[in-house]
PDB file with one MODEL, atoms N, CA, C and O in Angstrom:
MODEL        1
ATOM      1  N   MET A   1       0.622  -1.028   0.072  1.00  0.00           N
ATOM      2  CA  MET A   1      -0.040  -0.014  -0.071  1.00  0.00           C
ATOM      3  C   MET A   1       0.777   1.268   0.021  1.00  0.00           C
ATOM      4  O   MET A   1       0.239   2.346  -0.232  1.00  0.00           O
ATOM      5  N   ASP A   2       2.179   1.181   0.406  1.00  0.00           N
ATOM      6  CA  ASP A   2       3.004   2.280   0.374  1.00  0.00           C
ATOM      7  C   ASP A   2       3.013   2.786  -1.065  1.00  0.00           C
ATOM      8  O   ASP A   2       2.880   1.974  -1.981  1.00  0.00           O
ATOM      9  N   LYS A   3       3.166   4.116  -1.315  1.00  0.00           N
ATOM     10  CA  LYS A   3       3.603   4.652  -2.580  1.00  0.00           C
ATOM     11  C   LYS A   3       5.063   4.542  -2.799  1.00  0.00           C
ATOM     12  O   LYS A   3       5.858   4.591  -1.861  1.00  0.00           O
ATOM     13  N   PRO A   4       5.427   4.390  -4.062  1.00  0.00           N
ATOM     14  CA  PRO A   4       6.781   4.200  -4.186  1.00  0.00           C
ATOM     15  C   PRO A   4       7.495   5.814  -4.228  1.00  0.00           C
ATOM     16  O   PRO A   4       6.900   6.854  -4.507  1.00  0.00           O
ATOM     17  N   LEU A   5       8.644   5.689  -3.938  1.00  0.00           N
ATOM     18  CA  LEU A   5       9.366   7.155  -3.928  1.00  0.00           C
ATOM     19  C   LEU A   5       9.438   7.553  -5.358  1.00  0.00           C
ATOM     20  O   LEU A   5       9.862   8.694  -5.546  1.00  0.00           O
ATOM     21  N   ARG A   6       9.117   6.861  -6.401  1.00  0.00           N
ATOM     22  CA  ARG A   6       9.154   7.549  -7.655  1.00  0.00           C
ATOM     23  C   ARG A   6       7.995   8.710  -7.975  1.00  0.00           C
ATOM     24  O   ARG A   6       8.081   9.569  -8.852  1.00  0.00           O
ATOM     25  N   SER A   7       6.938   8.525  -7.084  1.00  0.00           N
ATOM     26  CA  SER A   7       6.191   9.651  -7.010  1.00  0.00           C
ATOM     27  C   SER A   7       6.432  10.843  -6.316  1.00  0.00           C
ATOM     28  O   SER A   7       6.087  10.986  -5.142  1.00  0.00           O
ATOM     29  N   GLN A   8       6.995  11.697  -6.958  1.00  0.00           N
ATOM     30  CA  GLN A   8       7.509  13.193  -6.419  1.00  0.00           C
ATOM     31  C   GLN A   8       6.868  14.373  -7.108  1.00  0.00           C
ATOM     32  O   GLN A   8       7.582  15.308  -7.471  1.00  0.00           O
ATOM     33  N   GLY A   9       5.830  14.385  -7.270  1.00  0.00           N
ATOM     34  CA  GLY A   9       4.914  15.451  -8.161  1.00  0.00           C
ATOM     35  C   GLY A   9       4.930  16.435  -7.119  1.00  0.00           C
ATOM     36  O   GLY A   9       5.154  17.572  -7.534  1.00  0.00           O
ATOM     37  N   GLY A  10       4.761  16.325  -5.921  1.00  0.00           N
ATOM     38  CA  GLY A  10       4.682  17.453  -4.866  1.00  0.00           C
ATOM     39  C   GLY A  10       6.014  18.133  -4.500  1.00  0.00           C
ATOM     40  O   GLY A  10       6.008  19.089  -3.724  1.00  0.00           O
ATOM     41  N   GLN A  11       6.970  17.742  -4.951  1.00  0.00           N
ATOM     42  CA  GLN A  11       8.513  18.063  -4.645  1.00  0.00           C
ATOM     43  C   GLN A  11       8.529  19.299  -5.396  1.00  0.00           C
ATOM     44  O   GLN A  11       8.852  20.351  -4.844  1.00  0.00           O
ATOM     45  N   MET A  12       8.191  19.246  -6.665  1.00  0.00           N
ATOM     46  CA  MET A  12       8.418  20.471  -7.503  1.00  0.00           C
ATOM     47  C   MET A  12       7.562  21.552  -6.824  1.00  0.00           C
ATOM     48  O   MET A  12       8.100  22.659  -6.806  1.00  0.00           O
ATOM     49  N   ILE A  13       6.676  21.492  -6.416  1.00  0.00           N
ATOM     50  CA  ILE A  13       5.463  22.617  -5.932  1.00  0.00           C
ATOM     51  C   ILE A  13       6.112  23.091  -4.525  1.00  0.00           C
ATOM     52  O   ILE A  13       6.178  24.287  -4.240  1.00  0.00           O
ATOM     53  N   LEU A  14       6.490  22.276  -3.837  1.00  0.00           N
ATOM     54  CA  LEU A  14       7.167  22.630  -2.277  1.00  0.00           C
ATOM     55  C   LEU A  14       8.341  23.463  -2.811  1.00  0.00           C
ATOM     56  O   LEU A  14       8.434  24.640  -2.461  1.00  0.00           O
ATOM     57  N   GLU A  15       9.259  22.906  -3.657  1.00  0.00           N
ATOM     58  CA  GLU A  15      10.448  23.832  -3.956  1.00  0.00           C
ATOM     59  C   GLU A  15      10.084  25.101  -4.580  1.00  0.00           C
ATOM     60  O   GLU A  15      10.662  26.080  -4.107  1.00  0.00           O
ATOM     61  N   ALA A  16       9.294  25.304  -5.492  1.00  0.00           N
ATOM     62  CA  ALA A  16       8.660  26.718  -5.836  1.00  0.00           C
ATOM     63  C   ALA A  16       8.154  27.416  -4.832  1.00  0.00           C
ATOM     64  O   ALA A  16       8.315  28.626  -4.990  1.00  0.00           O
ATOM     65  N   ILE A  17       7.552  27.088  -3.770  1.00  0.00           N
ATOM     66  CA  ILE A  17       6.837  27.748  -2.904  1.00  0.00           C
ATOM     67  C   ILE A  17       8.087  28.216  -1.959  1.00  0.00           C
ATOM     68  O   ILE A  17       8.044  29.359  -1.506  1.00  0.00           O
ATOM     69  N   LEU A  18       9.138  27.420  -1.663  1.00  0.00           N
ATOM     70  CA  LEU A  18      10.182  27.847  -0.766  1.00  0.00           C
ATOM     71  C   LEU A  18      11.037  28.902  -1.615  1.00  0.00           C
ATOM     72  O   LEU A  18      11.629  29.809  -1.030  1.00  0.00           O
ATOM     73  N   ILE A  19      11.086  28.772  -2.929  1.00  0.00           N
ATOM     74  CA  ILE A  19      12.047  29.786  -3.647  1.00  0.00           C
ATOM     75  C   ILE A  19      11.011  31.044  -3.576  1.00  0.00           C
ATOM     76  O   ILE A  19      11.581  32.086  -3.252  1.00  0.00           O
ATOM     77  N   LEU A  20       9.746  31.157  -3.785  1.00  0.00           N
ATOM     78  CA  LEU A  20       9.018  32.342  -3.690  1.00  0.00           C
ATOM     79  C   LEU A  20       9.102  32.900  -2.137  1.00  0.00           C
ATOM     80  O   LEU A  20       9.205  34.098  -1.874  1.00  0.00           O
ATOM     81  N   VAL A  21       9.048  31.947  -1.243  1.00  0.00           N
ATOM     82  CA  VAL A  21       9.197  32.793   0.382  1.00  0.00           C
ATOM     83  C   VAL A  21      10.478  33.329   0.408  1.00  0.00           C
ATOM     84  O   VAL A  21      10.678  34.391   0.999  1.00  0.00           O
ATOM     85  N   VAL A  22      11.615  32.570  -0.309  1.00  0.00           N
ATOM     86  CA  VAL A  22      12.942  33.313  -0.057  1.00  0.00           C
ATOM     87  C   VAL A  22      13.209  34.569  -0.893  1.00  0.00           C
ATOM     88  O   VAL A  22      13.968  35.414  -0.417  1.00  0.00           O
ATOM     89  N   LEU A  23      12.691  34.757  -2.014  1.00  0.00           N
ATOM     90  CA  LEU A  23      12.740  35.673  -2.864  1.00  0.00           C
ATOM     91  C   LEU A  23      11.976  36.734  -2.234  1.00  0.00           C
ATOM     92  O   LEU A  23      12.581  37.803  -2.156  1.00  0.00           O
ATOM     93  N   PHE A  24      10.516  36.702  -1.654  1.00  0.00           N
ATOM     94  CA  PHE A  24       9.879  37.571  -1.105  1.00  0.00           C
ATOM     95  C   PHE A  24      10.429  38.207   0.095  1.00  0.00           C
ATOM     96  O   PHE A  24      10.332  39.425   0.245  1.00  0.00           O
ATOM     97  N   GLY A  25      11.033  37.411   1.009  1.00  0.00           N
ATOM     98  CA  GLY A  25      11.723  37.860   2.244  1.00  0.00           C
ATOM     99  C   GLY A  25      13.020  38.700   1.744  1.00  0.00           C
ATOM    100  O   GLY A  25      13.446  39.629   2.429  1.00  0.00           O
ATOM    101  N   ALA A  26      13.580  38.355   0.610  1.00  0.00           N
ATOM    102  CA  ALA A  26      14.817  39.283   0.253  1.00  0.00           C
ATOM    103  C   ALA A  26      14.774  40.400  -0.234  1.00  0.00           C
ATOM    104  O   ALA A  26      15.693  41.217  -0.159  1.00  0.00           O
ATOM    105  N   THR A  27      13.460  40.616  -0.921  1.00  0.00           N
ATOM    106  CA  THR A  27      12.534  41.617  -1.565  1.00  0.00           C
ATOM    107  C   THR A  27      12.231  42.733  -0.162  1.00  0.00           C
ATOM    108  O   THR A  27      12.615  43.900  -0.088  1.00  0.00           O
ATOM    109  N   LEU A  28      11.513  42.039   0.769  1.00  0.00           N
ATOM    110  CA  LEU A  28      11.208  42.821   1.901  1.00  0.00           C
ATOM    111  C   LEU A  28      12.424  43.526   2.522  1.00  0.00           C
ATOM    112  O   LEU A  28      12.498  44.700   2.883  1.00  0.00           O
ATOM    113  N   PHE A  29      13.430  42.493   2.573  1.00  0.00           N
ATOM    114  CA  PHE A  29      14.609  43.128   3.324  1.00  0.00           C
ATOM    115  C   PHE A  29      15.335  44.071   2.366  1.00  0.00           C
ATOM    116  O   PHE A  29      15.806  45.061   2.927  1.00  0.00           O
ATOM    117  N   ILE A  30      15.476  44.012   1.430  1.00  0.00           N
ATOM    118  CA  ILE A  30      16.362  45.101   0.475  1.00  0.00           C
ATOM    119  C   ILE A  30      15.287  46.292   0.432  1.00  0.00           C
ATOM    120  O   ILE A  30      15.842  47.380   0.279  1.00  0.00           O
ATOM    121  N   ALA A  31      14.098  46.352   0.514  1.00  0.00           N
ATOM    122  CA  ALA A  31      13.118  47.393   0.465  1.00  0.00           C
ATOM    123  C   ALA A  31      13.308  48.257   1.854  1.00  0.00           C
ATOM    124  O   ALA A  31      13.567  49.459   1.908  1.00  0.00           O
ATOM    125  N   GLU A  32      13.124  47.395   2.924  1.00  0.00           N
ATOM    126  CA  GLU A  32      13.574  48.105   4.090  1.00  0.00           C
ATOM    127  C   GLU A  32      14.768  48.571   4.189  1.00  0.00           C
ATOM    128  O   GLU A  32      14.764  49.670   4.743  1.00  0.00           O
ATOM    129  N   LYS A  33      15.879  48.174   3.863  1.00  0.00           N
ATOM    130  CA  LYS A  33      17.031  48.946   3.884  1.00  0.00           C
ATOM    131  C   LYS A  33      17.189  50.225   3.051  1.00  0.00           C
ATOM    132  O   LYS A  33      17.609  51.284   3.518  1.00  0.00           O
ATOM    133  N   LEU A  34      16.769  50.012   1.617  1.00  0.00           N
ATOM    134  CA  LEU A  34      16.577  51.103   0.969  1.00  0.00           C
ATOM    135  C   LEU A  34      16.022  52.464   1.544  1.00  0.00           C
ATOM    136  O   LEU A  34      16.535  53.582   1.497  1.00  0.00           O
ATOM    137  N   LYS A  35      14.621  51.979   2.198  1.00  0.00           N
ATOM    138  CA  LYS A  35      13.925  52.987   2.831  1.00  0.00           C
ATOM    139  C   LYS A  35      14.776  53.622   4.217  1.00  0.00           C
ATOM    140  O   LYS A  35      14.942  54.837   4.328  1.00  0.00           O
ATOM    141  N   SER A  36      15.208  52.796   5.087  1.00  0.00           N
ATOM    142  CA  SER A  36      15.851  53.501   6.297  1.00  0.00           C
ATOM    143  C   SER A  36      17.189  54.367   5.721  1.00  0.00           C
ATOM    144  O   SER A  36      17.392  55.481   6.205  1.00  0.00           O
ATOM    145  N   GLU A  37      17.906  53.947   4.898  1.00  0.00           N
ATOM    146  CA  GLU A  37      18.946  54.577   4.325  1.00  0.00           C
ATOM    147  C   GLU A  37      18.465  55.790   3.452  1.00  0.00           C
ATOM    148  O   GLU A  37      19.438  56.471   3.130  1.00  0.00           O
ATOM    149  N   GLU A  38      17.438  56.215   3.030  1.00  0.00           N
ATOM    150  CA  GLU A  38      16.993  57.110   2.115  1.00  0.00           C
ATOM    151  C   GLU A  38      17.759  57.218   0.986  1.00  0.00           C
ATOM    152  O   GLU A  38      18.264  58.300   0.688  1.00  0.00           O
ATOM    153  N   ALA A  39      17.956  55.951   0.126  1.00  0.00           N
ATOM    154  CA  ALA A  39      18.735  55.819  -1.024  1.00  0.00           C
ATOM    155  C   ALA A  39      18.135  56.626  -2.076  1.00  0.00           C
ATOM    156  O   ALA A  39      18.797  57.385  -2.784  1.00  0.00           O
ATOM    157  N   PHE A  40      16.804  56.447  -2.182  1.00  0.00           N
ATOM    158  CA  PHE A  40      16.101  57.092  -3.459  1.00  0.00           C
ATOM    159  C   PHE A  40      15.925  58.681  -2.972  1.00  0.00           C
ATOM    160  O   PHE A  40      15.856  59.535  -3.856  1.00  0.00           O
ATOM    161  N   ALA A  41      15.861  59.032  -1.735  1.00  0.00           N
ATOM    162  CA  ALA A  41      15.901  60.634  -1.556  1.00  0.00           C
ATOM    163  C   ALA A  41      17.206  61.282  -1.923  1.00  0.00           C
ATOM    164  O   ALA A  41      17.175  62.362  -2.513  1.00  0.00           O
ATOM    165  N   SER A  42      18.230  60.772  -1.654  1.00  0.00           N
ATOM    166  CA  SER A  42      19.414  61.340  -2.301  1.00  0.00           C
ATOM    167  C   SER A  42      19.726  61.151  -3.770  1.00  0.00           C
ATOM    168  O   SER A  42      20.394  62.005  -4.352  1.00  0.00           O
ATOM    169  N   VAL A  43      19.280  60.083  -4.398  1.00  0.00           N
ATOM    170  CA  VAL A  43      19.329  59.961  -5.745  1.00  0.00           C
ATOM    171  C   VAL A  43      18.323  61.134  -6.306  1.00  0.00           C
ATOM    172  O   VAL A  43      18.797  61.652  -7.317  1.00  0.00           O
ATOM    173  N   ILE A  44      17.280  61.588  -5.982  1.00  0.00           N
ATOM    174  CA  ILE A  44      16.518  62.571  -6.605  1.00  0.00           C
ATOM    175  C   ILE A  44      16.746  63.862  -6.006  1.00  0.00           C
ATOM    176  O   ILE A  44      16.462  64.806  -6.744  1.00  0.00           O
ATOM    177  N   SER A  45      17.142  64.121  -4.971  1.00  0.00           N
ATOM    178  CA  SER A  45      17.338  65.441  -4.464  1.00  0.00           C
ATOM    179  C   SER A  45      18.524  66.023  -5.008  1.00  0.00           C
ATOM    180  O   SER A  45      18.503  67.227  -5.263  1.00  0.00           O
ATOM    181  N   LYS A  46      19.743  65.230  -5.265  1.00  0.00           N
ATOM    182  CA  LYS A  46      21.062  65.801  -5.536  1.00  0.00           C
ATOM    183  C   LYS A  46      20.858  66.408  -7.113  1.00  0.00           C
ATOM    184  O   LYS A  46      21.201  67.577  -7.293  1.00  0.00           O
ATOM    185  N   PRO A  47      20.368  65.721  -8.132  1.00  0.00           N
ATOM    186  CA  PRO A  47      20.046  66.472  -9.146  1.00  0.00           C
ATOM    187  C   PRO A  47      18.994  67.357  -9.268  1.00  0.00           C
ATOM    188  O   PRO A  47      18.944  68.025 -10.300  1.00  0.00           O
ATOM    189  N   TRP A  48      18.153  67.495  -8.436  1.00  0.00           N
ATOM    190  CA  TRP A  48      17.129  68.363  -8.388  1.00  0.00           C
ATOM    191  C   TRP A  48      17.532  69.840  -8.286  1.00  0.00           C
ATOM    192  O   TRP A  48      17.028  70.799  -8.871  1.00  0.00           O
ATOM    193  N   LYS A  49      18.676  69.811  -7.311  1.00  0.00           N
ATOM    194  CA  LYS A  49      19.122  71.389  -6.916  1.00  0.00           C
ATOM    195  C   LYS A  49      19.672  72.052  -8.371  1.00  0.00           C
ATOM    196  O   LYS A  49      19.373  73.213  -8.652  1.00  0.00           O
ATOM    197  N   SER A  50      20.454  71.269  -9.224  1.00  0.00           N
ATOM    198  CA  SER A  50      20.811  72.157 -10.607  1.00  0.00           C
ATOM    199  C   SER A  50      19.566  72.376 -11.440  1.00  0.00           C
ATOM    200  O   SER A  50      19.458  73.395 -12.123  1.00  0.00           O
ATOM    201  N   ILE A  51      18.555  71.381 -11.399  1.00  0.00           N
ATOM    202  CA  ILE A  51      17.423  71.552 -12.158  1.00  0.00           C
ATOM    203  C   ILE A  51      16.562  72.681 -11.793  1.00  0.00           C
ATOM    204  O   ILE A  51      15.979  73.401 -12.603  1.00  0.00           O
ATOM    205  N   ALA A  52      16.519  72.793 -10.407  1.00  0.00           N
ATOM    206  CA  ALA A  52      15.769  73.868  -9.678  1.00  0.00           C
ATOM    207  C   ALA A  52      16.481  75.225  -9.855  1.00  0.00           C
ATOM    208  O   ALA A  52      15.823  76.265  -9.808  1.00  0.00           O
ATOM    209  N   GLY A  53      17.794  75.234 -10.054  1.00  0.00           N
ATOM    210  CA  GLY A  53      18.397  76.473 -10.236  1.00  0.00           C
ATOM    211  C   GLY A  53      18.198  77.107 -11.633  1.00  0.00           C
ATOM    212  O   GLY A  53      18.058  78.298 -11.912  1.00  0.00           O
ATOM    213  N   MET A  54      18.227  75.713 -12.680  1.00  0.00           N
ATOM    214  CA  MET A  54      17.965  76.117 -14.243  1.00  0.00           C
ATOM    215  C   MET A  54      16.503  76.760 -14.317  1.00  0.00           C
ATOM    216  O   MET A  54      16.218  77.733 -15.016  1.00  0.00           O
ATOM    217  N   LEU A  55      15.553  76.010 -13.423  1.00  0.00           N
ATOM    218  CA  LEU A  55      14.093  76.611 -13.794  1.00  0.00           C
ATOM    219  C   LEU A  55      13.973  77.785 -13.145  1.00  0.00           C
ATOM    220  O   LEU A  55      13.149  78.566 -13.621  1.00  0.00           O
ATOM    221  N   GLU A  56      14.682  78.185 -12.010  1.00  0.00           N
ATOM    222  CA  GLU A  56      14.496  79.514 -11.455  1.00  0.00           C
ATOM    223  C   GLU A  56      15.369  80.755 -11.922  1.00  0.00           C
ATOM    224  O   GLU A  56      15.061  81.947 -11.926  1.00  0.00           O
ATOM    225  N   ASN A  57      16.459  80.183 -12.282  1.00  0.00           N
ATOM    226  CA  ASN A  57      17.380  81.506 -12.604  1.00  0.00           C
ATOM    227  C   ASN A  57      18.096  81.252 -13.963  1.00  0.00           C
ATOM    228  O   ASN A  57      18.790  82.132 -14.472  1.00  0.00           O
ATOM    229  N   GLY A  58      17.912  80.008 -14.552  1.00  0.00           N
ATOM    230  CA  GLY A  58      18.481  79.943 -15.870  1.00  0.00           C
ATOM    231  C   GLY A  58      19.818  79.564 -15.997  1.00  0.00           C
ATOM    232  O   GLY A  58      20.403  79.606 -17.079  1.00  0.00           O
ATOM    233  N   TYR A  59      20.469  79.104 -14.690  1.00  0.00           N
ATOM    234  CA  TYR A  59      21.862  78.684 -14.806  1.00  0.00           C
ATOM    235  C   TYR A  59      21.709  77.087 -14.293  1.00  0.00           C
ATOM    236  O   TYR A  59      20.664  76.678 -13.786  1.00  0.00           O
ATOM    237  N   TRP A  60      22.776  76.329 -14.475  1.00  0.00           N
ATOM    238  CA  TRP A  60      22.886  74.912 -14.106  1.00  0.00           C
ATOM    239  C   TRP A  60      23.654  74.965 -12.718  1.00  0.00           C
ATOM    240  O   TRP A  60      24.833  74.617 -12.650  1.00  0.00           O
ATOM    241  N   GLU A  61      22.942  75.416 -11.612  1.00  0.00           N
ATOM    242  CA  GLU A  61      23.802  75.647 -10.439  1.00  0.00           C
ATOM    243  C   GLU A  61      22.537  75.564  -9.495  1.00  0.00           C
ATOM    244  O   GLU A  61      21.355  75.678  -9.819  1.00  0.00           O
ATOM    245  N   ALA A  62      23.117  75.320  -8.161  1.00  0.00           N
ATOM    246  CA  ALA A  62      21.884  75.398  -7.131  1.00  0.00           C
ATOM    247  C   ALA A  62      21.251  76.944  -6.864  1.00  0.00           C
ATOM    248  O   ALA A  62      21.896  77.987  -6.755  1.00  0.00           O
ATOM    249  N   PRO A  63      19.938  76.781  -6.800  1.00  0.00           N
ATOM    250  CA  PRO A  63      19.299  77.958  -6.875  1.00  0.00           C
ATOM    251  C   PRO A  63      19.791  79.171  -6.041  1.00  0.00           C
ATOM    252  O   PRO A  63      19.392  80.274  -6.412  1.00  0.00           O
ATOM    253  N   GLU A  64      20.506  79.113  -5.095  1.00  0.00           N
ATOM    254  CA  GLU A  64      20.984  80.209  -3.971  1.00  0.00           C
ATOM    255  C   GLU A  64      22.198  80.594  -4.740  1.00  0.00           C
ATOM    256  O   GLU A  64      22.409  81.798  -4.885  1.00  0.00           O
ATOM    257  N   ALA A  65      23.088  79.662  -5.290  1.00  0.00           N
ATOM    258  CA  ALA A  65      24.129  80.169  -6.091  1.00  0.00           C
ATOM    259  C   ALA A  65      23.907  80.888  -7.344  1.00  0.00           C
ATOM    260  O   ALA A  65      24.578  81.894  -7.574  1.00  0.00           O
ATOM    261  N   SER A  66      23.004  80.459  -8.202  1.00  0.00           N
ATOM    262  CA  SER A  66      22.567  81.083  -9.303  1.00  0.00           C
ATOM    263  C   SER A  66      21.698  82.230  -9.459  1.00  0.00           C
ATOM    264  O   SER A  66      21.439  82.856 -10.487  1.00  0.00           O
ATOM    265  N   ARG A  67      21.209  82.440  -8.036  1.00  0.00           N
ATOM    266  CA  ARG A  67      20.088  83.790  -7.963  1.00  0.00           C
ATOM    267  C   ARG A  67      20.742  85.084  -8.205  1.00  0.00           C
ATOM    268  O   ARG A  67      20.002  86.002  -8.560  1.00  0.00           O
ATOM    269  N   THR A  68      22.064  85.333  -8.068  1.00  0.00           N
ATOM    270  CA  THR A  68      22.572  86.596  -8.416  1.00  0.00           C
ATOM    271  C   THR A  68      23.006  86.734 -10.008  1.00  0.00           C
ATOM    272  O   THR A  68      23.354  87.768 -10.577  1.00  0.00           O
ATOM    273  N   ARG A  69      22.906  85.587 -10.490  1.00  0.00           N
ATOM    274  CA  ARG A  69      23.254  85.724 -12.134  1.00  0.00           C
ATOM    275  C   ARG A  69      21.855  85.843 -13.018  1.00  0.00           C
ATOM    276  O   ARG A  69      21.860  85.982 -14.241  1.00  0.00           O
ATOM    277  N   HIS A  70      20.627  85.766 -12.186  1.00  0.00           N
ATOM    278  CA  HIS A  70      19.538  86.104 -12.698  1.00  0.00           C
ATOM    279  C   HIS A  70      19.328  87.388 -13.405  1.00  0.00           C
ATOM    280  O   HIS A  70      19.562  88.438 -12.806  1.00  0.00           O
ATOM    281  N   PRO A  71      18.868  87.393 -14.742  1.00  0.00           N
ATOM    282  CA  PRO A  71      18.967  88.720 -15.493  1.00  0.00           C
ATOM    283  C   PRO A  71      18.225  89.865 -14.474  1.00  0.00           C
ATOM    284  O   PRO A  71      18.596  91.039 -14.462  1.00  0.00           O
ATOM    285  N   ASN A  72      17.514  89.531 -13.925  1.00  0.00           N
ATOM    286  CA  ASN A  72      16.544  90.665 -13.065  1.00  0.00           C
ATOM    287  C   ASN A  72      17.370  91.235 -12.039  1.00  0.00           C
ATOM    288  O   ASN A  72      16.950  92.180 -11.371  1.00  0.00           O
ATOM    289  N   LYS A  73      18.761  90.632 -11.817  1.00  0.00           N
ATOM    290  CA  LYS A  73      19.421  91.077 -10.726  1.00  0.00           C
ATOM    291  C   LYS A  73      20.479  92.173 -11.389  1.00  0.00           C
ATOM    292  O   LYS A  73      21.153  92.894 -10.653  1.00  0.00           O
ATOM    293  N   LEU A  74      20.560  92.235 -12.614  1.00  0.00           N
ATOM    294  CA  LEU A  74      21.465  92.942 -13.465  1.00  0.00           C
ATOM    295  C   LEU A  74      21.270  94.394 -13.085  1.00  0.00           C
ATOM    296  O   LEU A  74      20.113  94.701 -12.796  1.00  0.00           O
ATOM    297  N   ASN A  75      22.218  95.370 -13.032  1.00  0.00           N
ATOM    298  CA  ASN A  75      22.087  96.875 -13.018  1.00  0.00           C
ATOM    299  C   ASN A  75      21.778  97.358 -14.194  1.00  0.00           C
ATOM    300  O   ASN A  75      22.594  97.485 -15.107  1.00  0.00           O
ATOM    301  N   ARG A  76      20.504  97.680 -14.260  1.00  0.00           N
ATOM    302  CA  ARG A  76      20.247  98.462 -15.693  1.00  0.00           C
ATOM    303  C   ARG A  76      19.382  99.812 -15.454  1.00  0.00           C
ATOM    304  O   ARG A  76      18.578  99.983 -14.538  1.00  0.00           O
ATOM    305  N   HIS A  77      19.699 100.678 -16.413  1.00  0.00           N
ATOM    306  CA  HIS A  77      19.077 101.942 -16.397  1.00  0.00           C
ATOM    307  C   HIS A  77      18.464 102.339 -17.532  1.00  0.00           C
ATOM    308  O   HIS A  77      18.751 101.760 -18.580  1.00  0.00           O
ATOM    309  N   ILE A  78      17.679 103.211 -17.525  1.00  0.00           N
ATOM    310  CA  ILE A  78      17.160 103.491 -18.850  1.00  0.00           C
ATOM    311  C   ILE A  78      17.274 105.236 -18.933  1.00  0.00           C
ATOM    312  O   ILE A  78      17.488 106.015 -18.003  1.00  0.00           O
ATOM    313  N   SER A  79      17.084 105.490 -20.165  1.00  0.00           N
ATOM    314  CA  SER A  79      17.164 106.982 -20.425  1.00  0.00           C
ATOM    315  C   SER A  79      15.930 107.438 -21.008  1.00  0.00           C
ATOM    316  O   SER A  79      15.457 106.867 -21.991  1.00  0.00           O
ATOM    317  N   ILE A  80      15.358 108.464 -20.448  1.00  0.00           N
ATOM    318  CA  ILE A  80      14.253 109.160 -20.809  1.00  0.00           C
ATOM    319  C   ILE A  80      14.483 110.059 -22.278  1.00  0.00           C
ATOM    320  O   ILE A  80      13.700 110.118 -23.226  1.00  0.00           O
ATOM    321  N   LYS A  81      15.633 110.637 -22.154  1.00  0.00           N
ATOM    322  CA  LYS A  81      15.781 111.522 -23.304  1.00  0.00           C
ATOM    323  C   LYS A  81      16.520 110.729 -24.448  1.00  0.00           C
ATOM    324  O   LYS A  81      17.240 109.792 -24.101  1.00  0.00           O
ATOM    325  N   ALA A  82      16.403 111.019 -25.724  1.00  0.00           N
ATOM    326  CA  ALA A  82      16.841 110.556 -26.556  1.00  0.00           C
ATOM    327  C   ALA A  82      18.009 111.044 -27.013  1.00  0.00           C
ATOM    328  O   ALA A  82      18.225 112.253 -26.931  1.00  0.00           O
ATOM    329  N   LYS A  83      18.984 110.133 -27.592  1.00  0.00           N
ATOM    330  CA  LYS A  83      20.330 110.544 -27.859  1.00  0.00           C
ATOM    331  C   LYS A  83      20.300 111.371 -29.046  1.00  0.00           C
ATOM    332  O   LYS A  83      19.485 111.176 -29.947  1.00  0.00           O
ATOM    333  N   ASP A  84      21.243 112.369 -29.070  1.00  0.00           N
ATOM    334  CA  ASP A  84      21.270 112.991 -30.423  1.00  0.00           C
ATOM    335  C   ASP A  84      22.506 112.392 -31.533  1.00  0.00           C
ATOM    336  O   ASP A  84      23.676 112.081 -31.308  1.00  0.00           O
ATOM    337  N   ILE A  85      21.917 112.383 -32.468  1.00  0.00           N
ATOM    338  CA  ILE A  85      22.932 111.629 -33.532  1.00  0.00           C
ATOM    339  C   ILE A  85      23.663 112.799 -34.279  1.00  0.00           C
ATOM    340  O   ILE A  85      24.498 112.549 -35.150  1.00  0.00           O
TER     341      ILE A  85
ENDMDL
END
């Protein structure tokens, strides 16, 4: 009445479930590490400084550094009187 050992149909399912559990655990571990170290925040915030400078002031620098180079900060003057030619 005993089944022979040749019938191993459930072994493949069991191994697949174990692999899924290991991969799921590794994914959760890596996600938690990235969240705690704020890896994505540094990847996004560092380039954003130069992009923000370009959007605000027209120069590829940090907004604070490029603010003085904005065209509105230039010393300009106008003359009401026309020049004689």
